[in-house]
N, C-alpha and C positions, 0 to 999 in steps of 0.2 A: 503492498500499499504505499501511495507517494507520503512523502512527509512536506511541510509546510516549510517553505525554506525563508530565512532571514538572510540570506547573502546579500551582499552588493552586486552591482552588476559585473560581470569579468571576475568571478571570484575563483575561478580556477586557475589552473596555470598548465604550461604546456610539460614540464619537470612533473608536476601534481599530477597530471592524467595520464600520463606515462606509466606512473609507481602504483596510482590507485588500485587495490585490488579486493577493497569489501563490497560484496555485492549490495544492489541496490541503486536508486537515484542519488547523483552528485549534482546540486544546483550551480550553475553559472551565473543566473541571472537572467531576466528577461522572458524565462521560461525556460530556458535551454537548460536541459539536461544530462551529463552521462550514466547510463544505464550499464552497470555491470550486473553479468548476468551469471548463476553458480558456476557456469562453465568457464567463469574467467572473459569469455568476449564479450567487447566495450562496444554499446551504440550510441549515438547521439541522437536525443528526443528532444522534439518542441513541442511543449505544452501551449496551445493558443486558444484563443474565443474567437471563431469566426461566425459572424452575422447570429449570435447569442448562444451558440452550442460550443463547448469545448471540443478541442480537437488535439489528438498527440498524433505529431509526426515524424514519422521518421526520417531523419539527415544523412544515414550512413553510418558505415563502421569505424572504429578508430583501430589501426593509424591511416586506414586507406585516407580516412575523412580526417582530418587535423582540428585541433582546434581554432586555431583562426580561420580557416573553411565552415565548421560550424558556426562560430558566430556570423561570418559573412552572408550567410544561406539563412540561419534566422530572421537577420535585421534585413533580408530582402523581405522573405514572407511577411513580418510583421508591416513592413511599409505597404505590403498589397492588401492586406487588411484595412490597414487605415484608410486606405483611398476607396473600401469599401470594397475588395474583390476578395478572391477565396484563393488561398495557394496552391489546393490543392487540386483544384479546377484549372488552375493556372500549370500545373505539372502535369496534369492528365494531357494538355491542349498539347504541352511541348511533348509529350510521349508516342503521339499520333506517329506511326510509321517507322518503329523502332524496333527492327527486326528481333526475334527470339535467336538464341543462338544456336539452333538449327538449322534456321533461315538463314542466317550469317554464314554459317560455315557451309551449306549447299552453295552460296553465292561464290566463296572464295575457290569451294572446290573447282564450279564450271569454269572460273575465270583464269585457273591456272591448269587445270587436267591437260588441255593439248600441249601445254609444255615440258610436260612431265613424259620421257622417253622409255621410262620403266613402267611396263604394263601393270607389275604386281606393285610396285610402288603408288600406281594410281590409283587402286582399288584398295590398297590397306589405308591409304590416306583415310578416306570417308568412312571405311567401316570400322578403324578402332574409334575414331569419334562416337560412331554410332554405340559400337558397343559397351564404352567407358565413360564417355562424357555426357551424352547425351538423355540417359537416366536422370542425373543429376540438374544439369544444364541445360537440356534441349528446348523446356517452355520457359525457361528464365530471357525475360529480355537483354541484350547483352550489357544495357547500361546501369542492369538491377545484379549484376556479376562482381561475386568480392574474391579478395584472397582467399576466403575460409571455405567460399562454395568450390575453388579450384583445388584446396587443400585436399576437401570432403571425396573429390574425383581421384587423387593421387595416390592417398595414404594406404587405399587398402592392396594396390598391385606395387607400391614404390620398393618394396624388398623381395617378394615376391616374383614379379616379373620388371625388372629394372628398365630390360631394355623399351619393352611396350610402355613402360610408364613415361620416360623421357621423351619418347617420340608422342604418347598423348599429350603433355606438358609441351612439346613445342610446337602442337598442332592447335592447341587452344591459344596459345600465344598469337598465334599468326591471325586466329579469328577475331582476335579481341584487338589487333593491331590495325587490321581492317577496319574494325568498328570504328575505331576511334577516326582513323583516316576519313573515312566516308560521315565523319559527324555525328556517330551515335550514341557514343561516349566522351565523357573527357577523364581527365588525368591519368595516373600511371598504370601501366598494365597490370593488374593484381597478380598476372603468374610471375613477377618481378619478386614477390616479395613469399611467394609460396616457399621457397628453400631453407627457409629460416622455421619452419614448421614440420620440414621430411629429415629423417635421419638419414648419415653417409651411407650412400649404396658400397658393397663391396666390391674391389679394384676387380677387374675381370677381364683376360685376354681377350683382343678383338679379332685376332685372328682366324681362317677357317682352318679347322683341325685336316690336318694334309695327312697321307698315306706314303710313308718312305718311297722313293722311286726305286730303289731294289726289289719292294714288294708289289710293283704294281703290274708285270709280266706274268706273275700267277696267278695275281686276283683275277686280272684279265680273263684267263683262260678258265677260270671257275664260275664265272658269273652264272653260267645257266643251272650250277647246281644252288644258288640259290634264288632264282627266281624263273619260271616256266614259262612268262609271256615272254614272245620272240618281238615284240615293240620294244618294251622294259630293257630287254637284252640290247637291242641294237642302239636305240638311244643311250643307255649308258656305254657304250664301246664306242659309238661315234663321240660322244662328248668328251671322252678322255681319250682317242686318237688325236683330236682337233684342236685339243686344250683350250674349248671353248667356255665361255658362260654356261651355265644351265639353261637359262630362259634363251639364248642365242640359238641353240642346239635344239631344243625341244618346240621352239616356235617354228624351226626350216621348214622351208617351202621348195619343193621339187622344180618350181619354177626359177628359184636362186642357185640351182646346181646345173654345171655345164661340165658334161662327164668327158666330154672329147678335149677340153682344154684342163679336165682334172681340177677343175675348180669353183668353190662356193662363197657367192657373193652375197654378205648381209647388209640389207638396206641399211643405211643411216640411222631410219626411224625407231630401229631394234636394238643399234649400239648405244652402251653407255654414254660413250664420248659423242654420240651424234655425228659420227663420220662413217660411209661406207667401208667395211672390212672385208680384203680378199683373202680368204682360207684356203691354201692349196692342199687340196684331200691327194694322201698316198694311196697305194695299193692297198692298206688294210682298209682305209677307210671307206675307199669306193667297193671294197668285199663288202663290207658292213651294207652301203647302198642297196648294192644288188641283191641282196637277200633280204633286205627289207620293202623291196619295191612291189613286191605280192598284196602288202598290207593295205596300200592305197592307191595301187593301179598305176603309180608313176604320176599322179597330181595333187593338188592340194598338199595339206603337211606330210610331212613324210613320218613324222609318228605319231599318228592319230592316237587320240583315246577313246573313250567308251561313249564320248558323248560327242557327237556328228558335231565337225567344225571345231573340236576342240582337242590341243594336243594332251600327251600324257602329261600328269600331275608332277612337278618336279618329287615331291613324296613319294611316287613310286620308286623312282632310283635311289632315292636316298634309304627306303626300306631295303635294297640289295644289300648295303653297307650295314646296316642293323643285323640281316639277317647271318650273312660273314662275321657279326662279333666284331666288324672294323670301327673305331670309333673315331671316325671321319668324315667330312663332309664331301658331296662331288663337287663343288667348286675347289676343294683342294687340289683336286689331280691337278691344276693349274700352279698349286707350288711344286705339288712334284713334278712336273713338267720341269718347272722353271729349275728348280734346283738339280735336277738333272744335266739339265743345260750347261749351266754352271761347273759341276764336278765332273762330268763326264765328256764333256766335247769342248772344240776349241772355237767355237762361233761365237762373235762378239757379245755383248751383252744388249748393242742396239740389236741386233738381229732378234735375241730371244724376248726382247720385251715388244716389238713389232709382232712378235707371234701371238701373242697376249694381247694386241690392241691397246697396248698401253699409250696413254699420250706422251708427246715429249715434255718432260717437266723442264727443260733449259727454252725459255721463253725465245733466244736470242738463235737458237738451234732448230727448235720448231718452225720458225719463219723462214728460214731457208730449207729447208728438208720438203722437197714434194714427192719424192717416189716411199714407196710402203716397201720398198725391198723385197719385191715377191720371190725372186728367183733363190735370192740366198734360204730364203726362209722355207721355200718348196726345199731345199735337202736338208734343211733342220727337220724338218716334218717327216721328211722321209726318213732320218735315222732314226727319229722317236718311235716311229710307226713299226722300221723293222725290230726294233730295242723292246717294244711291248709284245710283240709276236715273237719275241725269244730270239732273234736272231741277231745275239749282240756279238760277235764277233765283225761282222757286216758296220755295225753302229760305229766300232773302236776306227775301223778303216777307215772312215768316212770323217771322223772327227779330225784326226789326225793330218787329214789333206784339204779341210775346207777350213774358211776364217770369215 
């Protein structure tokens, strides 16, 4: 129950507001109160008479709304009342057109989706918000979202799903940054202060786990032992033999394959760097394509999944590794290839990096390099193909004479 205050105007101080812990209403004067809940959260409240009726108007949460800001807002509302107006009605009129968080997220997603090259990222960007943020924030107007609301979304998954939680935090921040830029909210992004309420996440190595290159030939020969689906077998073999990214291989289309030139050209829109990439196809990779051709008739997706027009899922290949008891990822075979190229061949670093479609880090060098080292990469990939299929003697001989 509210206590009648005899405090003069501006009874509170910034330091006092920060240090107050006692639950209840703490008067500043002029009807402005700092209301502290039993949980410790602090809210600003303006008690004022509007057209003969007492109104309690919330002015926001401390520290998102400072003492100075609360006083300024209270003063502007008292002025509206003196002039015969209704501050709540004014606030409602000002809020017309303010989107909910879900509406704002959809706008941000639609505006940016076309620029995201990675289809998986594009789908996950909105799906993570739908799964974790929308239940709490979806129907809340963007100008009503505060740090405590964001903390409520992140706290349950911050330690149990750390990577997902970080992505959710970043995506919430992006949506609220857009809302401020679009004029739908003022003040600091509430995500900025949320880290103060979250525990420190454990350190985690971010590299993809890789199978040592010395074990690759034996594993490649035993893939049929761990999966009977010919499409999955072929997709995994092709991914390893080409050192391609998982998504690039699974979404490969027969229209990208030139069998006569033994070349696979991945279009720019499917490449991480946004540039088309030519992959020389070795005898081993071509044999995989010949074996898998009857599954699709030589048109459309090379590795079709069960759903028409959709490729195999990356999980289908990962499960082969799990059944084999290998604690690695499919993407990790790119690391296996890179380690093998560095330790077992004399091919230059530039050739190996180009085979992985890695961008040239040195900007000056990148400005002058126009070619993609295709013929040298063809030799390197041929050596990798022979190594993977067990003909290691040929690999060593080639490596000793190539540069």
